Phi, psi and omega in degrees: 000131184288136180284148175229116176274144181286127181244128182265032174198150181301133182287146179288143174254118181275121179305150184302319182299319179291327182294342179272350183276159175303143186299328182290347181294322183238004180288124178210008184285143175247134178250132178238126170262155181069030184290351177260000179270183184299305182289313184300319181293321178290324176296316179301320179298314180298319182292316180292324177297330179276001178078021181281151172278118190234137173238136181227146180261145177216161181259315184223154180301321184297328182291339182293336183298328180296321179292318176302319181297315180297316178303322181295339177292333191247353179202157181282313183269066185293326184296319180295325178289320179300322183287351175287344183274138173270103182269130179234126176281119186214156176263117183290355177252015180243110185298328180292314176304316185291318180294322177295322180292335183268005176300128178066016181272134179266316184227137175248130170249110184264099181255349185286144176193155171272117182239115180196148172246017178278132180304328182292342181263009185303306182294323179300317179288311184301323180266322188290312184298310178293323180295313179303312182294319179299318179294320177296318177298315179298317179295321179296319177295317182294325184265002177070035178298140183288317183211152186226109182257123189246132174270106178261221182196157172295341177296341180273359178262169177281177178262130176283157176295157181308130178086356181252159178273139169285133178235180178297341183263358179293119188281140175293140174228132176295134183202146175295346179279346179292136178282161176301319179299314181296320178297320181291322180288325176297314180295323178294319180295326176301325178296324178293316179292328173298317177299320177300316179297334180267007173111002180273133175279124188230164170213145184227133170249139178242086181284155168277205179293125186266128177256128180187165184269165177141257179271099188286353181250017183224144175061209183289340177297341181295338176308315187289331177283314185298313186280341173294322183272002175095123178211127190272341192256151174221170179239159185270002185283174178218146175204182179268146176230153179209143177284145182301329179297325178287325177298313179297318179300318179298319179298316180293324180289328174302315180290314182296320183266001181052043179274064191272167171061038174204169178251154177231120176283125186246107182216133178280305179208157170265120189226141174289145180303319181300319178296316178301314182296322178295320178299316182296310182293330177294319178296325180273349184058046175239168183293133179286153176297140186229359184250121176260105183292138173299161182300322183294331177292318178296321178294322177290321185297316182293331177289318178297318180295326178297315179295314181301318182295326178290321182287327185256356182056044179230166181286137177291144178289328179227134177246171178303316183290316181291326179296325184272320180291334181293346179266350184289147174253099185242149178219141186231147182260136175250021186301315182296317180297322179291317185282318186266333179254351181069028183288138169237112191274144176293131174302142184293328176298324177289321177298317179300314180300315180301313184287325176297319179296320179291324177297315179295324177300316178296320179298318182291336182270355180285000000 
């Protein structure tokens, strides 16, 4: 029995004369995975604004609302722009679904990923991220896709020595300190490089922590929700941050400049968590966090949260991995992105201001 994927727009009918022509003659479709997530939704907005023919994959009807919401941040008639996208309900772990979705596709932007620091999601991430990416790579090779742009993470890179910057050349090392998420993203990125060896033209971005609007209770966007409602504690660590608009810009520039078959570390600035939290609370005019918990308190806290999450069947506020990584002093270089892609990154203080304003806008509209 022939499979039928759900399409949220009338399918194009290719005239017979065109159907006899070589596929590269009329191929211009762009495919986006993870189009309902933070990066994917912003990428879709940029692509539709540029007049591109776009197809996006989704899992459930409810998840589409996030993309509509993101479009609404940047234009009044968001629905008409949203309707320009050909949405296809597909299983990212089904090779048949993926090959059908890649028909007539020129470029794939792979933004989908399992992102979690919950212990219960360990196997899902370790197996899911590389498997999903591997299947997409295989489908792209089978369908003759021209280019494959992959959203990886700095978590897939190695750790630089103390006082040094992590760069695209920092080598991965197996370590018990590696998080489950980092191991899964490293394995997923290996699938992309495997595809390159098999003839696929690829590009990879490795963002640091991404700041952006949309789902305020999930991922890094949760910072803006948490500190608006008051939070007393901070951590002494430092890491890289980047605005979601810059991540999307880097992806588009890889394609535009044909800067293929390499990775680009995407970071706006390296900022201490305390500084980030102070910027956020200043925008909200609320009290800044003032308590630095001792390490033993953080070690106790993640254990207490683990028990609480089991008893209440809810996600822990602090996990073993987040408690420990929040103390790290990390720094990342954006030199390659600036020199080869011509990137000029938004200051993180400006990104914080932008996102705080959008959060308050959403609150006022409730």
